[in-house]
C-alpha positions in Angstrom: 31.2 12.9 29.8 27.8 13.1 27.9 29.1 15.7 25.6 32.1 13.8 24.6 30.2 10.5 24.0 27.6 12.6 21.9 30.4 14.2 20.1 32.2 10.7 19.4 29.0 9.3 18.1 28.3 12.1 15.7 32.1 12.1 14.5 31.6 8.3 13.9 28.5 8.8 11.8 29.8 11.5 9.8 33.3 9.7 9.1 31.6 6.4 8.2 32.1 5.4 4.6 28.5 5.4 3.9 28.3 9.0 5.0 31.1 10.3 3.0 29.7 8.4 -0.1 26.2 10.0 0.4 27.6 13.4 0.7 29.6 12.8 -2.4 26.3 11.7 -4.1 24.5 14.9 -2.9 27.2 17.3 -4.0 27.2 15.8 -7.6 23.6 15.9 -7.7 23.5 19.6 -6.6 26.2 20.2 -9.0 24.3 18.8 -11.9 21.1 20.8 -10.8 22.9 24.1 -10.8 24.5 23.5 -14.1 21.6 22.4 -16.0 18.4 23.2 -14.2 19.0 26.4 -12.3 18.2 29.7 -14.0 20.5 32.6 -13.8 19.1 35.8 -12.5 19.2 37.6 -15.7 16.7 35.0 -17.3 14.2 36.0 -14.6 11.2 37.7 -15.8 10.6 41.1 -14.5 7.8 43.4 -14.6 8.8 45.2 -17.9 9.3 41.8 -19.8 5.8 40.4 -18.6 4.0 43.6 -19.5 5.6 43.3 -23.0 4.4 39.7 -23.3 1.0 40.7 -22.2 0.8 43.4 -24.6 1.8 41.2 -27.4 -0.7 38.7 -26.5 -3.5 41.5 -26.2 -2.3 42.8 -29.7 -2.6 39.4 -31.2 -6.2 39.2 -29.9 -6.8 42.8 -31.3 -5.4 41.8 -34.8 -7.5 38.5 -34.8 -10.6 40.5 -34.3 -9.9 43.0 -37.0 -9.2 40.0 -39.2 -12.6 38.5 -38.4 -14.4 42.0 -38.4 -12.9 43.0 -42.1 -13.3 39.5 -43.2 -9.7 39.3 -44.6 -9.8 35.5 -46.2 -6.3 35.9 -47.5 -4.6 36.3 -44.1 -5.4 33.7 -41.5 -5.5 34.8 -37.9 -2.4 32.6 -36.9 -0.7 34.5 -39.6 -1.8 37.7 -38.1 -0.4 36.7 -34.8 3.0 35.9 -36.4 3.2 39.2 -38.1 2.5 40.8 -34.6 5.3 38.9 -33.3 7.7 39.9 -36.2 6.7 43.6 -36.0 6.9 43.7 -32.3 10.4 42.0 -32.6 11.6 44.6 -34.9 10.3 47.5 -32.9 11.9 46.1 -29.7 15.3 45.6 -31.5 15.5 49.3 -32.2 14.5 50.8 -29.1 17.5 51.7 -27.1 16.2 51.6 -23.7 14.7 48.3 -23.5 16.7 45.3 -23.5 14.6 42.4 -24.3 15.7 38.8 -25.1 12.8 36.5 -25.7 13.8 33.1 -24.8 13.3 30.5 -27.5 12.0 27.8 -25.3 9.3 30.3 -23.9 8.2 30.9 -27.4 8.2 27.3 -28.4 6.4 26.0 -25.1 4.0 29.0 -24.4 3.3 30.8 -27.9 3.4 28.1 -30.5 1.0 25.6 -29.3 -2.1 28.2 -29.1 -0.9 29.5 -32.6 -1.2 26.0 -33.8 -4.3 25.1 -32.0 -6.1 28.2 -33.3 -4.8 27.4 -36.8 -6.2 24.0 -36.6 -9.6 25.1 -35.1 -10.1 27.6 -37.9 -9.2 25.5 -40.9 -11.6 25.2 -43.6 -12.6 21.6 -43.2 -14.4 21.2 -46.6 -11.3 22.4 -48.4 -9.1 20.1 -46.1 -11.0 17.2 -47.0 -11.3 17.7 -50.8 -7.4 18.1 -50.7 -6.8 14.9 -48.5 
């Protein structure tokens, strides 16, 4: 008798209009999440992609050090980093065994802010004030 009472109580709760509406609401929220926020598995970063990103960042550091060491005034350090990215992209494009697609949001959110910040720190302030 206790089982039948418990089953009736659970059935009444699950079939109530508020419960049905709440389940519809949760289902619609989950659908929007999976459509807009959930990343597919192919966009996940594996070890190859992460090592390529780390190598590009390290190469940018080396190029910046070389620009400082050889005192190349005609090439800003941020420009050297951009050239590293362009050359690296061309090399990765022509390598047959590496399928590497760099997502534009990763570039805009992770790579561009340090480049702009570095360029702002290294700007010649006297020339900037003179031109302003």
